[in-house]
Every structure is written in C-alpha cells, then in structure tokens.
C-alpha positions in Angstrom: 0.0 0.0 0.0 2.8 2.4 0.8 4.5 2.1 -2.6 1.2 2.6 -4.3 0.6 5.8 -2.3 4.1 7.0 -3.1 3.5 6.4 -6.8 -0.1 7.8 -6.9 0.4 11.0 -4.8 2.9 13.9 -4.9 4.3 15.0 -1.5 1.9 17.3 0.3 4.7 19.4 1.6 8.0 19.8 -0.2 10.0 20.0 3.0 8.3 16.9 4.7 10.0 13.7 5.5 8.0 11.7 2.9 9.1 14.2 0.2 12.6 12.9 0.5 11.5 9.4 -0.4 10.7 10.4 -4.0 8.3 8.5 -6.2 9.1 4.9 -7.1 9.6 4.1 -10.7 7.7 1.3 -12.5 10.3 -1.4 -11.8 10.5 -0.9 -8.0 6.7 -0.6 -7.8 6.3 -3.9 -9.7 8.9 -5.6 -7.6 7.2 -4.4 -4.4 3.8 -5.6 -5.6 5.3 -9.0 -6.5 6.9 -9.3 -3.1 3.6 -8.5 -1.4 1.3 -10.6 -3.6 3.5 -13.7 -4.2 3.3 -15.0 -0.6 -0.4 -14.5 -0.5 -0.9 -16.3 -3.8 1.3 -19.2 -2.7 0.1 -19.7 0.8 -3.6 -18.8 0.7 -6.6 -20.4 -1.1 -6.9 -18.6 -4.5 -10.2 -16.8 -3.8 -9.0 -15.6 -0.3 -5.8 -14.3 -1.8 -7.5 -12.5 -4.6 -10.1 -11.0 -2.2 -7.4 -9.8 0.2 -5.3 -8.3 -2.6 -8.2 -6.6 -4.3 -9.5 -5.3 -1.0 -6.1 -3.8 -0.1 -5.8 -2.2 -3.5 -9.2 -0.7 -3.3 -8.5 0.7 0.2 -5.2 2.1 -1.0 -7.0 3.9 -3.9 -9.6 5.3 -1.6 -7.0 6.6 0.8 -5.0 8.1 -2.0 -8.2 9.9 -3.2 -9.0 11.2 0.3 -5.4 12.3 1.0 -5.2 14.0 -2.4 -8.4 15.9 -1.7 -7.9 16.8 1.9 -4.2 17.6 2.1 -3.0 17.7 -1.5 -0.8 14.6 -1.4 1.0 12.2 0.8 2.9 12.7 4.1 4.6 10.3 6.3 1.4 9.9 8.3 -0.5 9.1 5.2 2.0 6.4 4.3 1.9 4.9 7.7 -1.9 5.0 7.7 -1.8 3.2 4.3 0.4 0.5 5.7 -1.9 -0.1 8.7 -5.1 0.2 6.6 -3.7 -2.4 4.1 -3.0 -4.9 6.8 -6.3 -4.3 8.5 -8.3 -4.8 5.2 -6.3 -7.9 4.2 -6.8 -9.5 7.6 -10.4 -8.6 7.9 -11.1 -10.1 4.4 -9.3 -13.3 5.3 -11.2 -13.6 8.6 -14.5 -12.9 6.9 -13.8 -15.6 4.3 -12.9 -18.3 6.8 
C-alpha cells in the first residue's frame, strides 16, 4: 500500500519527511507488488488471496483519493496509515472468508 501511495500522490509538503522518499519508478513498484502478492498467492486459497489483494488495492486507492483531496498529497502519516489500513483490510477479508 505504501509504494502505491508514493506512486499515486505527490508530496503534500516539499519539506516533509515523505518528500525525501521520492516517487518509485515502474520497476521498484512492480517488484514491491510482486513481493507483497506472491506469498499470499502461494500460501492462501486462490479466492481468499484474490479478495485480500483486491480489498487492499481498493482501500489504497480510496486513501489516495482522500489524501489528495484533503491535504493535496502524501505525508509520512498518510504512508503509515496506508500500511496499517492495508494490513487491516487484508486480515479482515481473510477472517470474513474463513
């Protein structure tokens, strides 16, 4: 979720901590997605993995939209919230599908 937010949103403040992280290019983004998705795809039932991945992606997109509207981009707090939100959504989906 964090890489997606970095890619989707510009920094809200040019002097903020998150501004120093830059925006990931296509290759680092794809590698990060692969490292996040591959364990789920290998260890979980296919439908559960797909639901958790899609739920996390949707939550990330909604958070990006909200942060873009409310504060004009991403900050370190937004990135941290994205990480926690992604974990919560994935775990909630997996528990609900059990």
